[in-house]
C-alpha positions in Angstrom: 123.0 102.7 90.0 124.6 99.7 91.4 125.4 96.5 88.8 122.4 94.3 90.8 120.0 97.1 90.0 121.1 97.6 86.5 120.7 93.7 85.8 117.3 93.8 87.4 116.3 96.7 85.3 117.7 95.3 82.0 116.1 91.9 82.4 112.8 93.2 83.4 112.8 95.5 80.1 113.7 92.5 77.9 111.2 90.3 79.7 108.2 92.9 79.6 109.1 93.4 75.7 108.9 89.7 75.1 105.6 89.6 77.1 104.2 92.4 75.0 105.3 90.7 71.7 104.0 87.1 72.6 101.1 87.8 75.1 103.0 85.7 77.7 106.8 85.3 79.2 107.7 87.6 81.8 108.3 85.3 84.7 109.5 82.6 82.3 112.4 84.8 81.1 113.0 87.3 83.8 113.4 84.5 86.7 116.2 82.4 85.0 118.0 85.7 84.1 117.7 87.3 87.2 119.4 84.1 88.9 122.7 85.4 87.1 122.8 87.8 89.8 120.3 87.1 92.6 119.4 84.0 94.9 116.2 82.6 94.0 114.2 84.2 96.8 115.1 87.7 95.7 114.6 86.9 92.1 111.1 85.9 92.7 110.6 88.8 95.2 111.7 91.1 92.2 109.1 89.9 89.9 106.1 90.0 92.0 105.1 93.5 91.5 105.9 93.7 87.6 104.0 90.2 87.1 101.0 91.5 88.8 100.9 94.7 87.1 101.4 93.1 83.6 98.9 90.7 84.0 96.5 93.1 85.3 97.2 95.1 82.0 96.6 91.8 80.0 93.5 90.9 81.8 92.0 94.5 81.3 92.6 94.7 77.6 90.5 91.5 76.9 87.0 90.5 77.3 87.0 86.9 78.5 87.9 86.8 82.0 84.3 86.8 83.2 83.7 83.7 81.1 87.2 82.1 82.5 85.9 82.7 85.9 82.7 81.0 85.6 84.3 77.9 83.6 87.4 77.4 85.3 87.2 79.3 88.6 88.8 76.6 90.6 92.2 76.7 88.8 93.1 80.5 89.9 91.1 79.8 93.5 93.5 77.2 94.2 96.6 78.5 92.7 96.8 81.2 95.5 96.6 78.4 98.1 99.3 76.2 96.4 101.7 79.5 95.7 101.5 80.3 99.6 102.5 76.8 100.4 105.0 76.7 98.0 106.6 80.0 99.2 106.9 78.4 102.6 108.8 75.6 101.1 111.2 78.3 99.5 111.6 80.3 102.4 112.3 77.3 104.9 114.5 75.1 103.0 117.7 75.7 101.2 116.8 77.1 97.6 119.9 76.3 95.8 118.3 72.6 94.7 115.3 74.4 93.3 118.0 75.6 90.6 117.4 72.2 89.2 113.7 72.3 89.1 113.6 75.6 87.6 116.0 74.3 84.6 113.7 71.3 84.0 110.6 73.5 84.2 112.1 75.5 81.3 113.0 72.7 79.3 109.8 71.3 79.9 108.3 74.5 78.3 110.7 74.4 75.6 109.8 70.6 74.4 106.1 71.2 75.1 105.8 72.6 71.4 106.5 69.1 70.3 103.1 67.8 72.1 100.0 67.4 69.9 96.5 67.6 71.1 95.0 64.3 72.0 92.2 62.8 69.9 90.2 62.3 72.8 89.2 65.3 74.9 90.0 65.0 78.5 87.3 66.6 80.7 88.5 67.8 84.0 85.9 67.9 86.6 86.0 71.1 89.1 87.8 68.9 91.9 90.4 68.3 89.0 90.9 72.0 88.2 91.4 72.5 91.8 94.2 69.8 92.3 95.8 71.4 89.0 95.5 75.0 90.4 97.0 73.8 93.6 100.0 72.4 91.7 100.4 75.2 89.5 100.4 77.5 92.5 103.2 75.1 94.3 105.3 75.6 91.1 105.0 79.3 91.3 105.9 79.4 94.9 109.0 77.4 94.6 110.2 78.4 91.1 108.1 81.3 89.9 107.2 79.3 86.8 104.4 76.7 85.6 104.0 77.5 81.9 104.7 73.5 80.9 101.5 72.5 82.6 99.7 75.2 81.3 100.6 74.4 77.7 99.8 70.7 78.5 96.4 71.3 80.3 95.4 73.3 77.3 96.3 70.9 74.6 94.7 67.9 76.2 91.4 69.4 77.3 91.0 71.6 74.1 90.6 74.6 76.2 89.7 77.6 73.9 92.6 79.7 73.2 91.0 82.9 74.7 89.8 81.4 77.8 93.2 79.7 78.3 95.0 83.2 78.2 92.2 84.9 80.4 92.2 81.7 83.0 96.0 81.7 83.3 96.3 85.5 83.5 94.0 85.5 86.3 96.0 82.2 87.9 99.3 84.3 87.7 97.6 87.2 89.5 96.3 84.8 92.3 99.6 83.0 92.3 101.4 86.4 92.9 99.1 87.4 95.8 99.7 83.9 97.5 103.5 84.4 97.0 103.1 88.0 98.8 101.4 86.7 101.5 103.9 84.0 102.0 106.7 86.3 102.0 104.8 88.7 104.5 103.9 85.7 106.8 107.6 84.8 107.1 108.8 88.4 107.8 110.6 88.0 104.4 108.8 90.8 102.3 112.0 92.9 101.8 110.8 96.4 101.3 114.0 97.6 100.0 113.7 94.8 97.2 109.9 95.7 96.2 110.8 99.2 96.1 113.2 98.7 93.3 110.5 96.9 91.3 108.1 99.7 91.9 110.7 102.3 90.8 111.3 100.3 87.6 107.6 99.8 87.0 107.3 102.6 84.4 109.9 101.4 82.5 108.6 97.9 82.3 105.2 98.9 81.5 106.7 101.0 78.6 108.5 98.0 77.5 105.4 95.9 77.4 103.9 98.6 75.3 106.5 98.7 73.0 106.2 94.8 72.5 102.4 95.1 72.1 103.2 97.6 69.2 105.8 95.5 67.4 103.6 92.2 67.8 102.3 92.5 64.2 105.2 94.1 62.5 108.1 91.5 63.0 108.5 87.8 61.5 107.3 86.0 64.7 108.5 82.6 63.6 112.1 84.1 63.4 111.6 86.0 66.7 110.3 82.4 68.6 113.0 80.7 67.1 115.6 83.2 68.9 113.6 83.3 72.1 113.9 79.4 72.5 117.4 79.5 71.6 118.0 81.7 74.4 115.9 79.8 76.9 118.1 76.7 75.9 121.3 78.6 76.7 119.8 80.2 80.0 118.6 76.4 80.8 121.9 74.7 80.5 123.6 77.8 82.3 121.4 77.1 85.4 121.9 73.3 85.3 125.7 74.3 85.2 125.7 76.6 87.9 123.4 74.4 90.1 126.2 71.7 89.6 128.9 74.1 90.5 127.0 75.1 93.8 126.6 71.7 94.5 130.2 70.1 94.0 132.1 73.2 95.2 130.3 75.3 97.6 
């Protein structure tokens, strides 16, 4: 097995385990780690099948997705549009500068824990949800991550946690659908890359199951601190690598 394939499998198993333990985090962790061995386009393509599968498992395991569709349908509906457009951008311009944006999104997620709920609830109309979904999709298409905006939206609208999880699991699936359509429309849906992801899928789902099993057996505060520390290191590494590419390549 080639080193790049081993890197993908190792990263995917780690990210799936973390997703199982926390209930989120597969693209958040796998995308920046895969950049250690792959270009951004390939890294995103590698995560498509696992992310769809993991979020389907998440949706089927909870009971709030119908209520989420009823109350927040514009978000996942317009995420597919935004992710299609974002993928067109990714495939038609130099993707290296987007490494900066990816690092910014990671840091945005890390500092979002310091945000506090607003004293006044912000009520977002359906057209506002549609614009928000479009923005989420654009970020998904370009850098594969939109977690910071999800956290901020949930805080300032006081969105119920169960509906937040269901809504954004649905949005992850629709964003991946838009990305797949975008890659196919540009003739960039590399079946060799996708086959690697499909081959590793049973192992990835096994790691997800293990993460779910240990969720209630570990000190989550310590675990979360370790994850945050790792993401800070990854963010700085991506920034330094982006600078190196800009200055010396």
